[in-house]
N, C-alpha and C positions, 0 to 999 in steps of 0.2 A: 506705437502710438504713445505719446508722452502725456501724462496726466498733470494738468495744472489746476490746483484747487484755489478757490477764493471764498471768503466769508465777509460780506460787506457789512453785516449788522451783528457782529459778534459780541458787542457789549453796549452798555449804557453810560459810559464814562463821559464826563463833561469837564473840560479844562476850567481851572479856577476862574479865569476872567469871564466865563460865560455862565457860571453857576447862578448868578442873580436872576437869569431868565427863568429858572425853575424853582425859585425860592418857595413859592406856594404850590408847586406842581410836582413834588417829588414822586407822587404815585404814578404819574404818567410815564416817568422815566423807567419805572420798574415794570411797566406793562408791555404788552406786545407792540405798543406804539413807540416805545423807547428803543427796543432792540428785538432780535429774534431769539427767544428763549430756547436754549438747548442747541442752537446751531453751531456755536463755537466748540462745544463738546464733541459733536459729530465730526466737525472739521479736523479737530485734533486727533480723533480716532483714525481718520482716513489719511493723515499726513504721511505715514510711512509708504504709502502707495504712490506718492506724488513725485513728479520731476522737480517741481517747485511749488510754493504755496504762499498765499497772501491773505491777511485778515485785518480788520479794523475793529477796535473796541470803543470808538467814540460813538455816542448816540446818533442815530439817524435823524433825531429831532434838531440837530444842528445843521447838517447838510446831508442830503440823500444820495449816497454813493451809487445807487442803482437807478438813477434817473439822469436824463440828459440835462445839459446846462440850461436849455430853454424850457424845461418842464415846469409847470405851474407849482408842483410840489417839491421842487429842489430844496427850498427852505420851508420849514414848518411854520405854524402860526406863532411859535415862540421865537424863531430866528429871522423871520422875514422882515421885521422892522429894524434889524441891526443897521448901524451906519455902513455906508458903502465900503469903507476901509476894512471893516470887520468881515463883511461878506466876501471881499476879495481875498482875505486871508484864508477863509474857509474854502473858497474855490481853489486856492493854491494847494491846500492839503488834499482836496478832492482829486485834482489833476495829478499830484504826485502819486497817489495810490493807483489810480487807473492807468497812468503812463507806465508804471513799473510792471503791471500785468501785461499791458500791450507789448512792451519791449521783450518780455520773456516769451510771449507767443511768437513774436516776429523772429526771435532767435531760432526757434524750432522750425517754423515754417520756411525760413530761408535755407534750411538744410534739406528742404523737400520732405520733411517728416510731418506726420499728422499730430495735431494737438486735440486732446479731449479736455475741455474746460468744464469742470463741475463747480458751479456756484452754489454753496450750501446755505439754505435758508430754512426758516420754519414759519408756520402760520397759526393764528389763533383759531381754536376749534369752533368758536361762535363769533360771528360778526354781525352787528346790527340785529341781534337777537335771533339770527338764523344759524342753525347748526350746519357745519360744512361736512358733506358726505365724502370725505377723502382722508386716507391715512398718509399716503405718500403721493406727491405730485411730481410728475416728470414733465418739465416745461421745455419745449423746443419749437423750432420753426417748421411747421408742417410742409413748407415748400422745399426744405432741405432733406433730401432722401436719406443721406447718411445719418442725420440726427433722428429722423423718424425710425429708421431701422435699428439704431443703437437703443433707442428708448423701448422699442418693442422687445428686444432681446433682454434688456435690463428688467423689464416688467415680468417677462417669462421666468427669468432666474429668481426674482424675488418671490413670485407665487409658487415656484417649485419648492421653496423652503417653507413658506407660510402662506397657504392658499386663503387664509382668512383675512389677510390684509387687503384693504381697498386701495389699489394702485391705479391712479388715473392720469391720463395724458392732458397736459395744458389745463390743469386744475390745481389750485383754485384761481390761477391766473393764466393768461395766454402767453405763451413763450415768445410770440412775435410782438408783444406790446413794448412800449418804450422801456428800455433797460440796458444794462451793461453788455449782456450777450448780444442783444440786437445791434448795438453799436459795433461790437467786435466782428460780427458776421460781415458787416459792410467793409471793414478794414481788411479782412482775410476771407475772401470769397472761396478760397480753396484751402484744403487741409486744416480747416478749423471746425470743430464740433462744439457748440455751446449748449450745455444742458443745465438748467436750474433744478436743483434737487430741493423740493419743498416737503418738509416733514411736519405733521400735525403736532402742535404743542401739547396735546393731551398725553403724549408719551414723555413729556419733560417734567421733571420734579427738581426744584431748587436749581434750575439752570443746567441740569444733567439729563441727558436723553437716556431712555431705556437701554440697558446694556445689551439685551438680546437683539434689539433693533439695530444698534450700532454694529454689532458683530455681523449681522445679516448683510447690512449695506456694505461693510468692508469686504466680505467674501464675494458678493456678487459683482462689486466694482473691480475687484482683483481679477475676476474672470473677464469682466467687460473690457479691460485694457487690451486684451488680446483678441477681442472680437474681430 
């Protein structure tokens, strides 16, 4: 099984030509709305395990790489009023990123090998003043038996190392909701497992994730590749 890693929200960078959009909103770029704090750090820690890997460091507030083109939140409130030409430019970058990953998956699937795609994300501990009761979320499509079984084994391995961690399935989001892995499952109904790894940002400090947690995830995923 070949591991393909991705990190859609690895940074909060904004090209110069779009910086005026955030002139009075720098704080939002540095918040969980601007990017997934600590996610790129985890992604980089896991890269040695991967067959290939892809990441983006442009802020999700320009265009949301983890949403379909028809999704209402593809563009944020900051970018949705951009001229059509600028939106088309952002969409082109969006397609370049997603097409590269899709091509890499197709290369493996066409050899009749299995792909394990781990999309690395993180989530804010408190949303709308509600504390989220989850440390690590494993998002998958419950209709896909292989994804379900892989997630069960991964959770079991994590808890065998640290039973105090709260590992939950399809939390804080549903794995079958609109997203990149949802799209990819339709493109590759066989030999593709798409798992979104969601880590609570309470483990992140200055955009670095807790070192013990990174090592734990590395070890269990290393075992998981051979499940």
